[in-house]
VMD Tcl script that builds the backbone (N, CA, C; Angstrom):
set m [mol new atoms 129]
animate dup $m
set s [atomselect $m all]
$s set {name element resname resid chain x y z} {
  {N N GLN 1 A -8.249 -6.901 6.811}
  {CA C GLN 1 A -7.973 -8.340 6.674}
  {C C GLN 1 A -8.916 -8.963 5.639}
  {N N GLN 2 A -10.135 -8.479 5.562}
  {CA C GLN 2 A -11.095 -9.023 4.594}
  {C C GLN 2 A -10.530 -8.922 3.175}
  {N N ILE 3 A -9.982 -7.775 2.864}
  {CA C ILE 3 A -9.425 -7.569 1.515}
  {C C ILE 3 A -8.318 -8.580 1.248}
  {N N LYS 4 A -7.527 -8.841 2.266}
  {CA C LYS 4 A -6.395 -9.773 2.096}
  {C C LYS 4 A -6.928 -11.137 1.643}
  {N N ASP 5 A -8.002 -11.600 2.239}
  {CA C ASP 5 A -8.574 -12.901 1.871}
  {C C ASP 5 A -9.054 -12.865 0.420}
  {N N ASN 6 A -9.708 -11.782 0.055}
  {CA C ASN 6 A -10.219 -11.646 -1.313}
  {C C ASN 6 A -9.076 -11.616 -2.321}
  {N N THR 7 A -7.954 -11.134 -1.888}
  {CA C THR 7 A -6.807 -11.016 -2.802}
  {C C THR 7 A -6.462 -12.380 -3.391}
  {N N GLU 8 A -6.632 -13.416 -2.622}
  {CA C GLU 8 A -6.267 -14.760 -3.105}
  {C C GLU 8 A -7.034 -15.094 -4.385}
  {N N ASP 9 A -8.252 -14.623 -4.472}
  {CA C ASP 9 A -9.075 -14.899 -5.651}
  {C C ASP 9 A -8.641 -14.030 -6.838}
  {N N PHE 10 A -8.053 -12.896 -6.534}
  {CA C PHE 10 A -7.668 -11.960 -7.590}
  {C C PHE 10 A -6.415 -12.427 -8.324}
  {N N ASP 11 A -6.189 -11.838 -9.486}
  {CA C ASP 11 A -4.986 -12.190 -10.258}
  {C C ASP 11 A -3.756 -11.498 -9.673}
  {N N SER 12 A -2.603 -11.903 -10.110}
  {CA C SER 12 A -1.358 -11.297 -9.614}
  {C C SER 12 A -1.421 -9.780 -9.787}
  {N N GLU 13 A -1.886 -9.344 -10.928}
  {CA C GLU 13 A -1.959 -7.898 -11.182}
  {C C GLU 13 A -2.914 -7.239 -10.196}
  {N N GLN 14 A -4.073 -7.843 -10.004}
  {CA C GLN 14 A -5.060 -7.293 -9.078}
  {C C GLN 14 A -4.488 -7.296 -7.670}
  {N N GLU 15 A -3.850 -8.390 -7.297}
  {CA C GLU 15 A -3.275 -8.499 -5.954}
  {C C GLU 15 A -2.317 -7.338 -5.702}
  {N N ALA 16 A -1.501 -7.060 -6.694}
  {CA C ALA 16 A -0.530 -5.968 -6.567}
  {C C ALA 16 A -1.272 -4.659 -6.318}
  {N N GLU 17 A -2.381 -4.463 -7.016}
  {CA C GLU 17 A -3.136 -3.222 -6.848}
  {C C GLU 17 A -3.651 -3.106 -5.418}
  {N N ILE 18 A -4.201 -4.189 -4.900}
  {CA C ILE 18 A -4.726 -4.184 -3.532}
  {C C ILE 18 A -3.586 -3.924 -2.552}
  {N N TYR 19 A -2.489 -4.630 -2.757}
  {CA C TYR 19 A -1.322 -4.474 -1.878}
  {C C TYR 19 A -0.861 -3.025 -1.898}
  {N N LEU 20 A -0.901 -2.431 -3.093}
  {CA C LEU 20 A -0.465 -1.048 -3.249}
  {C C LEU 20 A -1.335 -0.135 -2.385}
  {N N GLN 21 A -2.648 -0.320 -2.451}
  {CA C GLN 21 A -3.565 0.514 -1.673}
  {C C GLN 21 A -3.325 0.326 -0.177}
  {N N MET 22 A -3.155 -0.912 0.257}
  {CA C MET 22 A -2.936 -1.189 1.676}
  {C C MET 22 A -1.645 -0.511 2.139}
  {N N SER 23 A -0.630 -0.533 1.311}
  {CA C SER 23 A 0.655 0.079 1.672}
  {C C SER 23 A 0.482 1.592 1.820}
  {N N PHE 24 A -0.337 2.173 0.963}
  {CA C PHE 24 A -0.558 3.618 1.028}
  {C C PHE 24 A -0.995 4.026 2.425}
  {N N GLU 25 A -1.835 3.203 3.042}
  {CA C GLU 25 A -2.370 3.538 4.368}
  {C C GLU 25 A -1.258 3.593 5.415}
  {N N HIS 26 A -0.293 2.694 5.301}
  {CA C HIS 26 A 0.752 2.615 6.333}
  {C C HIS 26 A 2.075 3.220 5.865}
  {N N GLU 27 A 2.323 3.163 4.567}
  {CA C GLU 27 A 3.616 3.662 4.077}
  {C C GLU 27 A 3.434 4.576 2.868}
  {N N PRO 28 A 4.460 5.325 2.534}
  {CA C PRO 28 A 4.410 6.276 1.413}
  {C C PRO 28 A 4.319 5.573 0.065}
  {N N LYS 29 A 4.051 6.364 -0.966}
  {CA C LYS 29 A 3.932 5.784 -2.311}
  {C C LYS 29 A 5.261 5.167 -2.751}
  {N N SER 30 A 6.342 5.780 -2.374}
  {CA C SER 30 A 7.671 5.299 -2.795}
  {C C SER 30 A 7.801 3.802 -2.535}
  {N N ILE 31 A 7.235 3.335 -1.426}
  {CA C ILE 31 A 7.372 1.914 -1.078}
  {C C ILE 31 A 6.383 1.078 -1.905}
  {N N SER 32 A 5.198 1.617 -2.146}
  {CA C SER 32 A 4.161 0.848 -2.838}
  {C C SER 32 A 4.489 0.665 -4.320}
  {N N ILE 33 A 4.943 1.710 -4.975}
  {CA C ILE 33 A 5.218 1.633 -6.421}
  {C C ILE 33 A 6.214 0.509 -6.737}
  {N N PRO 34 A 7.377 0.471 -6.094}
  {CA C PRO 34 A 8.357 -0.593 -6.369}
  {C C PRO 34 A 7.782 -1.969 -6.065}
  {N N LEU 35 A 6.934 -2.053 -5.072}
  {CA C LEU 35 A 6.352 -3.341 -4.693}
  {C C LEU 35 A 5.538 -3.888 -5.865}
  {N N LEU 36 A 4.754 -3.026 -6.493}
  {CA C LEU 36 A 3.913 -3.464 -7.608}
  {C C LEU 36 A 4.794 -3.917 -8.772}
  {N N LYS 37 A 5.863 -3.198 -9.011}
  {CA C LYS 37 A 6.771 -3.546 -10.122}
  {C C LYS 37 A 7.353 -4.941 -9.887}
  {N N VAL 38 A 7.758 -5.205 -8.675}
  {CA C VAL 38 A 8.365 -6.510 -8.361}
  {C C VAL 38 A 7.324 -7.618 -8.516}
  {N N ARG 39 A 6.089 -7.338 -8.116}
  {CA C ARG 39 A 5.031 -8.360 -8.194}
  {C C ARG 39 A 4.712 -8.665 -9.662}
  {N N LYS 40 A 4.714 -7.648 -10.470}
  {CA C LYS 40 A 4.378 -7.845 -11.894}
  {C C LYS 40 A 5.495 -8.590 -12.622}
  {N N GLY 41 A 6.703 -8.479 -12.127}
  {CA C GLY 41 A 7.850 -9.112 -12.787}
  {C C GLY 41 A 7.724 -10.632 -12.848}
  {N N PRO 42 A 7.665 -11.298 -11.709}
  {CA C PRO 42 A 7.638 -12.772 -11.675}
  {C C PRO 42 A 6.472 -13.351 -12.455}
  {N N LYS 43 A 5.381 -12.611 -12.554}
  {CA C LYS 43 A 4.192 -13.122 -13.267}
  {C C LYS 43 A 4.597 -13.469 -14.682}
}
mol reanalyze $m
mol bondsrecalc $m
mol representation Tube
mol addrep $m
């Protein structure tokens, strides 16, 4: 949860990276990779 709070300070790109790592812990890479792509798009 601490990382999640810090994410707010980070940039969209950084946030995606953190989100990607968190997803790795609970879900496979297949789910994390597309998530980062979608996050980078709207930016």
